[in-house]
C-alpha positions as CSV (number, residue, x, y, z in Angstrom):
1,M,22.9,5.1,4.0
2,P,19.7,3.5,5.3
3,G,17.2,0.8,4.5
4,I,13.8,2.5,4.9
5,V,10.5,0.6,5.0
6,I,7.2,2.4,4.1
7,V,4.1,0.8,5.5
8,G,0.4,1.8,5.5
9,L,-1.1,2.2,8.9
10,Q,-4.7,1.8,8.0
11,W,-6.7,-0.2,5.4
12,G,-4.5,0.8,2.5
13,D,-5.0,3.9,0.2
14,E,-3.0,6.1,2.7
15,G,-0.9,7.8,0.0
16,K,2.2,5.6,0.1
17,G,3.0,6.2,-3.5
18,K,3.6,9.9,-3.0
19,I,5.6,9.3,0.2
20,S,7.8,6.7,-1.6
21,Y,8.4,9.2,-4.4
22,L,9.6,11.8,-1.9
23,L,11.9,9.4,-0.1
24,C,13.3,8.0,-3.3
25,R,14.6,11.2,-4.7
26,D,18.1,10.3,-3.4
27,A,17.6,6.5,-3.2
28,D,19.6,3.9,-5.2
29,C,16.7,1.5,-5.5
30,V,13.1,1.0,-4.5
31,V,11.6,-2.4,-3.8
32,R,8.1,-3.9,-4.0
33,F,8.3,-6.8,-1.5
34,Q,4.7,-8.2,-1.3
35,G,1.3,-8.2,-3.0
36,G,0.8,-7.7,-6.7
37,A,-1.3,-5.6,-9.1
38,N,-4.0,-5.2,-6.4
39,A,-1.9,-2.2,-5.2
40,G,-2.7,1.2,-6.5
41,H,0.1,3.8,-5.8
42,T,-0.3,7.2,-7.4
43,V,2.2,9.9,-8.0
44,V,1.2,13.3,-9.4
45,I,4.1,15.2,-11.0
46,E,3.4,18.6,-12.5
47,G,-0.2,17.8,-12.9
48,R,0.3,14.4,-14.5
49,K,-1.1,11.4,-12.6
50,L,1.1,8.3,-12.7
51,K,-0.7,5.1,-11.5
52,F,1.4,2.2,-10.4
53,N,0.0,-1.3,-9.7
54,I,3.1,-3.5,-9.6
55,L,6.2,-1.3,-10.1
56,P,7.2,0.7,-7.0
57,A,5.9,4.2,-7.3
58,G,9.2,5.5,-6.0
59,S,10.8,4.6,-9.4
60,A,9.2,7.8,-10.8
61,A,11.8,9.7,-8.8
62,G,14.6,7.8,-10.6
63,A,15.4,5.1,-8.1
64,R,16.0,1.7,-9.7
65,P,12.8,-0.4,-9.4
66,C,13.0,-3.9,-8.0
67,I,10.2,-6.5,-7.7
68,A,11.2,-9.0,-5.0
69,S,10.4,-12.7,-4.5
70,G,7.5,-12.0,-2.0
71,T,5.4,-10.5,-4.8
72,V,3.0,-12.0,-7.3
73,V,3.6,-10.5,-10.7
74,D,1.1,-9.6,-13.4
75,L,3.5,-9.3,-16.4
76,D,1.1,-7.3,-18.6
77,E,1.1,-4.6,-15.9
78,V,4.9,-4.7,-15.7
79,F,5.3,-3.8,-19.4
80,E,2.6,-1.1,-19.3
81,E,4.2,0.6,-16.4
82,L,7.7,0.5,-17.9
83,E,6.2,2.3,-20.9
84,M,4.7,4.9,-18.5
85,L,8.1,5.5,-17.0
86,R,9.6,5.9,-20.5
87,S,6.9,8.5,-21.2
88,I,8.4,10.8,-18.5
89,G,11.9,10.2,-19.7
90,L,12.9,7.4,-17.4
91,E,14.5,4.2,-18.8
92,A,14.0,2.1,-15.7
93,R,16.6,-0.5,-15.0
94,L,14.0,-2.9,-13.6
95,M,15.1,-6.1,-11.8
96,I,12.5,-8.8,-11.1
97,S,13.4,-11.7,-8.8
98,R,13.6,-15.0,-10.5
99,S,11.7,-16.4,-7.5
100,A,8.7,-14.1,-7.8
101,S,5.4,-15.8,-8.6
102,V,3.5,-15.3,-11.8
103,V,-0.2,-14.4,-11.9
104,L,-2.0,-16.3,-14.7
105,P,-5.5,-16.0,-16.3
106,I,-6.7,-19.0,-14.3
107,H,-5.9,-17.2,-11.0
108,K,-8.1,-14.2,-12.0
109,K,-10.9,-16.6,-12.9
110,L,-10.5,-18.4,-9.6
111,D,-10.5,-15.1,-7.7
112,S,-13.9,-14.2,-9.2
113,R,-15.4,-17.7,-8.6
114,I,-14.3,-17.8,-5.0
115,E,-15.7,-14.3,-4.3
116,E,-19.0,-15.3,-5.9
117,A,-19.1,-18.5,-3.9
118,R,-18.8,-16.5,-0.7
119,G,-22.1,-14.8,-1.5
120,G,-23.1,-12.4,1.3
121,S,-19.7,-13.0,2.9
122,A,-17.7,-11.7,0.0
123,V,-14.5,-10.0,1.2
124,G,-14.2,-7.4,-1.6
125,T,-11.2,-8.7,-3.5
126,T,-9.9,-6.8,-6.5
127,R,-10.2,-10.0,-8.5
128,R,-6.7,-9.5,-9.8
129,G,-5.8,-13.2,-9.0
130,I,-3.6,-12.4,-6.0
131,G,-5.0,-14.9,-3.5
132,P,-5.1,-17.9,-5.9
133,T,-1.5,-17.1,-7.0
134,Y,-0.3,-17.1,-3.4
135,S,-2.3,-20.3,-2.8
136,D,-0.5,-22.1,-5.7
137,K,2.7,-20.8,-4.3
138,A,1.9,-22.3,-0.8
139,L,1.0,-25.6,-2.5
140,R,4.4,-25.6,-4.3
141,T,2.6,-25.8,-7.6
142,G,3.0,-22.1,-8.6
143,L,4.7,-20.7,-11.7
144,R,7.8,-18.6,-10.9
145,I,9.5,-16.0,-13.1
146,E,12.5,-18.4,-13.6
147,D,10.1,-21.0,-15.1
148,L,9.3,-18.7,-18.0
149,L,13.0,-18.8,-19.0
150,N,13.1,-22.6,-19.4
151,P,10.5,-24.1,-21.9
152,D,10.8,-27.6,-20.4
153,D,10.1,-26.4,-16.9
154,L,7.4,-24.1,-18.1
155,R,5.6,-27.0,-19.9
156,D,5.8,-29.3,-16.9
157,K,4.5,-26.6,-14.5
158,L,1.6,-25.8,-16.8
159,E,0.6,-29.4,-16.9
160,I,0.6,-29.7,-13.1
161,L,-1.6,-26.5,-12.9
162,K,-3.9,-27.9,-15.5
163,R,-4.4,-31.1,-13.5
164,L,-4.9,-29.1,-10.3
165,H,-7.4,-26.6,-11.7
166,G,-9.1,-28.7,-14.3
167,E,-8.5,-26.3,-17.2
168,E,-5.6,-24.7,-19.1
169,P,-3.9,-22.1,-16.9
170,D,-2.5,-20.2,-19.9
171,D,-1.2,-20.7,-23.4
172,F,2.3,-22.2,-23.4
173,E,3.5,-20.2,-26.5
174,N,2.2,-17.0,-25.1
175,L,4.1,-17.5,-21.8
176,R,7.3,-18.6,-23.7
177,R,7.2,-15.3,-25.7
178,I,6.7,-13.4,-22.5
179,G,9.6,-15.2,-21.0
180,E,11.8,-14.0,-23.8
181,K,10.6,-10.5,-23.3
182,I,11.1,-10.5,-19.5
183,A,14.5,-12.3,-19.5
184,P,16.6,-9.1,-19.6
185,Y,15.0,-7.9,-16.4
186,V,15.4,-11.1,-14.3
187,G,18.0,-11.2,-11.6
188,D,18.8,-12.0,-8.0
189,V,17.0,-9.1,-6.3
190,E,17.9,-10.2,-2.7
191,L,21.6,-10.3,-3.5
192,Y,21.5,-7.0,-5.4
193,V,19.7,-5.2,-2.6
194,N,22.1,-6.5,0.1
195,D,25.0,-5.4,-2.1
196,V,23.6,-1.9,-2.4
197,L,23.2,-1.7,1.4
198,D,26.8,-3.1,1.9
199,E,28.1,-0.3,-0.3
200,G,26.3,2.4,1.7
201,G,23.4,2.9,-0.7
202,K,19.9,3.9,0.2
203,V,17.1,1.4,-0.3
204,V,13.4,2.1,0.1
205,F,11.1,-0.8,0.6
206,E,7.7,0.2,-0.6
207,G,4.9,-1.6,1.1
208,A,1.5,-2.1,-0.5
209,Q,-2.0,-2.2,1.1
210,G,-2.0,-1.5,4.8
211,T,-1.5,-3.0,8.2
212,L,-5.2,-3.7,8.9
213,L,-5.2,-5.7,5.7
214,D,-2.3,-8.0,6.7
215,I,-3.3,-11.6,6.4
216,D,-2.1,-12.4,9.9
217,H,-2.4,-9.0,11.7
218,G,-5.5,-7.5,10.0
219,T,-9.3,-7.8,10.1
220,Y,-9.3,-11.4,8.8
221,P,-11.0,-12.6,6.6
222,Y,-11.5,-9.1,5.2
223,V,-7.8,-8.8,4.4
224,T,-5.3,-9.2,1.5
225,S,-3.4,-12.4,0.8
226,S,0.1,-11.3,2.1
227,N,1.8,-9.8,5.1
228,T,1.8,-6.0,4.9
229,I,3.7,-5.0,8.1
230,A,7.3,-3.9,8.1
231,G,8.7,-7.3,8.9
232,A,7.5,-8.5,5.5
233,A,10.2,-6.4,3.8
234,C,12.7,-8.8,5.3
235,T,11.0,-12.0,4.3
236,G,9.7,-10.8,1.0
237,C,13.1,-9.4,-0.2
238,G,15.7,-11.5,1.6
239,V,17.3,-8.9,3.9
240,G,18.0,-9.3,7.6
241,P,16.0,-7.3,10.1
242,T,19.2,-5.4,11.2
243,R,19.3,-4.0,7.6
244,I,16.3,-1.8,8.4
245,N,17.2,1.5,9.8
246,E,13.9,3.3,9.7
247,V,10.2,2.4,9.4
248,V,7.9,5.1,8.1
249,G,4.2,4.7,8.7
250,V,1.8,6.5,6.4
251,A,-1.7,7.5,7.6
252,K,-4.5,9.7,6.3
253,A,-5.8,12.5,8.4
254,Y,-9.0,10.4,8.5
255,T,-9.8,6.8,7.7
256,T,-11.0,4.9,4.6
257,R,-11.4,1.3,3.5
258,V,-12.6,-0.5,0.4
259,G,-15.0,-3.5,0.4
260,A,-16.6,-5.3,3.2
261,G,-15.5,-5.6,6.8
262,V,-15.9,-3.9,10.2
263,F,-15.2,-0.1,10.4
264,P,-15.9,1.4,13.8
265,T,-15.5,5.1,12.9
266,E,-17.3,4.9,9.6
267,V,-19.3,8.1,8.7
268,G,-22.2,8.1,6.3
269,G,-24.7,10.6,5.0
270,E,-23.8,14.0,3.8
271,L,-20.6,14.3,5.7
272,G,-19.4,10.9,4.4
273,E,-20.2,12.0,0.8
274,R,-18.3,15.3,1.4
275,L,-15.2,13.5,2.6
276,R,-15.4,11.0,-0.3
277,E,-15.8,13.7,-3.0
278,V,-13.3,16.2,-1.6
279,G,-10.7,13.4,-1.0
280,Q,-11.5,11.7,-4.3
281,E,-11.8,8.5,-2.4
282,Y,-12.1,6.0,-5.3
283,G,-9.8,3.0,-5.7
284,T,-6.8,3.5,-8.0
285,T,-7.0,-0.2,-9.0
286,T,-10.8,-0.8,-9.1
287,G,-12.4,2.6,-9.2
288,R,-14.7,1.5,-6.3
289,P,-15.9,4.2,-3.9
290,R,-14.1,4.0,-0.6
291,R,-15.9,4.0,2.8
292,V,-14.9,6.9,4.9
293,G,-14.7,7.7,8.6
294,W,-12.9,9.6,11.4
295,L,-9.4,8.9,12.5
296,D,-9.1,5.8,14.7
297,I,-6.4,6.1,17.3
298,P,-6.7,2.6,18.9
299,L,-6.1,0.9,15.6
300,L,-3.3,3.3,14.6
301,R,-1.6,2.5,17.9
302,Y,-1.8,-1.2,17.0
303,A,-0.4,-0.6,13.6
304,I,2.5,1.4,14.9
305,R,3.2,-1.3,17.5
306,V,3.4,-4.3,15.1
307,S,5.8,-2.5,12.7
308,N,7.7,-0.5,15.4
309,V,7.2,2.7,13.4
310,D,9.8,5.4,13.8
311,W,7.8,8.3,12.4
312,I,4.6,9.1,10.6
313,A,3.8,10.7,7.2
314,L,0.3,12.2,7.5
315,T,-1.6,12.6,4.2
316,K,-4.7,14.4,3.0
317,L,-4.8,17.0,5.8
318,D,-6.2,19.4,3.2
319,V,-9.4,17.3,2.8
320,L,-10.5,18.3,6.3
321,S,-10.4,22.0,5.6
322,G,-13.8,23.7,5.8
323,L,-15.1,21.5,8.6
324,D,-16.3,23.3,11.7
325,K,-15.6,20.3,13.9
326,I,-13.3,17.3,13.5
327,K,-13.7,14.1,15.5
328,I,-10.9,11.7,16.6
329,C,-11.7,8.3,18.1
330,V,-9.3,8.4,21.1
331,E,-10.4,5.1,22.6
332,Y,-13.1,2.4,22.5
333,E,-15.6,1.4,25.0
334,Y,-16.0,-2.3,25.3
335,N,-18.0,-4.2,27.9
336,G,-17.8,-1.2,30.2
337,K,-14.0,-0.8,29.8
338,A,-11.9,1.6,27.9
339,L,-9.5,0.3,25.2
340,G,-6.7,2.6,24.2
341,I,-5.2,0.1,21.8
342,A,-7.1,-2.7,20.1
343,P,-6.2,-5.6,17.8
344,P,-8.1,-5.7,14.5
345,A,-10.2,-8.7,15.6
346,V,-13.5,-8.6,13.7
347,R,-15.7,-9.8,16.6
348,L,-14.2,-7.3,19.0
349,L,-14.4,-4.4,16.6
350,S,-18.0,-5.2,15.8
351,K,-18.9,-4.6,19.4
352,V,-16.8,-1.6,20.4
353,K,-18.2,1.9,20.8
354,P,-15.9,4.7,19.6
355,V,-15.2,7.4,22.1
356,Y,-14.5,10.7,20.3
357,E,-12.7,13.9,21.1
358,E,-13.9,16.8,19.1
359,V,-11.5,19.5,18.0
360,K,-12.0,22.8,16.2
361,G,-11.6,22.7,12.4
362,W,-10.3,25.4,10.1
363,G,-11.7,27.4,7.2
364,K,-11.9,26.2,3.6
365,I,-8.6,26.7,1.8
366,S,-8.2,26.7,-2.0
367,K,-5.6,24.5,-3.8
368,D,-3.6,27.6,-4.7
369,E,-3.6,28.6,-1.0
370,W,-2.4,25.2,0.0
371,R,0.3,25.4,-2.6
372,R,1.5,28.7,-1.1
373,I,1.5,27.1,2.3
374,S,3.6,24.2,1.1
375,K,6.3,26.7,0.0
376,R,6.3,28.6,3.2
377,G,6.3,25.5,5.5
378,W,4.9,24.3,8.8
379,E,4.4,27.7,10.4
380,A,2.1,28.7,7.5
381,L,-0.5,26.1,8.3
382,P,-3.7,27.3,10.0
383,D,-3.3,27.2,13.8
384,E,-6.1,24.7,14.1
385,A,-4.5,22.4,11.6
386,K,-1.2,22.5,13.5
387,A,-3.1,21.8,16.7
388,Y,-4.7,18.8,15.1
389,V,-1.3,17.4,14.0
390,E,0.3,18.0,17.4
391,L,-2.7,16.3,19.1
392,L,-2.2,13.2,16.9
393,E,1.5,13.2,17.9
394,D,0.6,13.2,21.6
395,L,-2.1,10.5,21.1
396,L,0.2,8.2,19.1
397,G,3.5,8.9,20.8
398,K,5.3,9.3,17.5
399,P,6.5,12.3,15.6
400,I,4.7,13.4,12.4
401,K,7.6,14.6,10.2
402,L,5.9,15.0,6.8
403,I,2.4,16.3,6.1
404,S,0.9,16.1,2.6
405,I,-1.6,18.9,1.8
406,G,-2.3,18.1,-1.8
407,A,-2.0,15.2,-4.3
408,D,0.8,16.8,-6.3
409,T,4.4,16.3,-5.4
410,G,5.7,19.5,-3.8
411,M,2.4,20.0,-1.9
412,E,3.7,18.9,1.5
413,V,5.4,20.4,4.5
414,E,8.0,19.0,6.8
415,K,7.7,19.4,10.6
C-alpha cells in the first residue's frame, strides 16, 4: 500500500481537509508533518462541520492521527480536537512525536509584536505563534514534547527561554501538568510510520497551507514559517523520498489568498464579493475574509513542478455555477514576453500582466441538484463544467481525478 502526500497548490485554503478525509477512508494512519494550529482543515460529515487546526483532518475517517517532528504543537488545540473526534464516536489513537516543538504563550505574544513592528509591511500572520516557535527551534532553544515529560529538563529549558525573551515563557507547573496529560500519546512517529509502510499499510501525509506559502518556494516574505511542498513530508516525518508513491495536488477552481502579498489574478467589486459569499471564503482559523481571483495557470504549473504532482483534486467547482463567463489566466505578459510558468517571486509577480482565456460558464445549480449530480457521476456534470475541467487538464498536463462540488463529504465526483 502507498505513501500518499497531499499538498495545496495555491495559497492554502484549497480544501485539503475534505480530500484527506476521502483518501483516509482505507488508510492506516494520517500524518501532519509541518506547520501548526495556523492550519484550518474542515470536514463536513452529514451536515456537521468539523474544524481541525493541528490534528490531521483525515483522522475523522478513522485513520490513526500522527503529529510528526516537523510540526509546532499548540497542546490546547490537541485536547480540544481529540474531544471533537470523541463526539463523533472516534477514540483516536493519537501519536505525537517526542521531537515536535511546543508553542508557548510567549510565542503568540512575539508573533503579535513582530507583526505590529512591521507596520505597513505586515505579512498577515495568524498570530498563533508559529514563526517564533520555529525561530526558537532553529536557535536550538525551543521546547520539545519530550521536555514536558522530564521536570528537570523542562525547568532548564524554561530558564533559557526566559533569559532569551526577557519574560516568563509559561508557567512551569502548568506545563508539567500538561506533560502528564500528553504522556500517553508521545511516541516515535517516524519509526511507527516507517513500520506501517514496511507492513504494506497506507499512510496519508496531510500537508497544511499551500505551495505559494512555502518559506523557500513561495511569495516570500508573505509566506508561512515552514516548507509546504511534498518534499517536506520526508523531512518533517522522517521517511525517505522513495517511500512516497503518489503526490496529490489540491486546487480550487479559482484562486484565493488571505492577508497581504501579490495576487496577479485578484478580482474585486461585485464579482469578487459574489465569489467570496458563494464560496464562503472566510478563514477557518482566523475568520478573515479571503481575497479572490481567477485561476492562475502559470503559478499552478510552478506548484505542480516543485512537488512533482501525480494528479489533481479540484475543489469548489460548484462555486462557479451561475457565471456567464469564466476567465483563466493561461500565461503572463512580462517585459513584452510570454511566461507560461512563473516562480512566485514578489517583484516579478507585481509587474506581470495576466493573459486570460475566457470560457463559457454554466447555469446556476442548487445544492440538491449538485447532490444528485454527485450520485450520478462525471457524465452528469454540465457540459460546460466538464469542458472547463478538461481544459485545465490540458493546460496543466496532469489528470484531474477528483472533483468536489460541495462542502459535504459525498458531494464529489471521480473522473
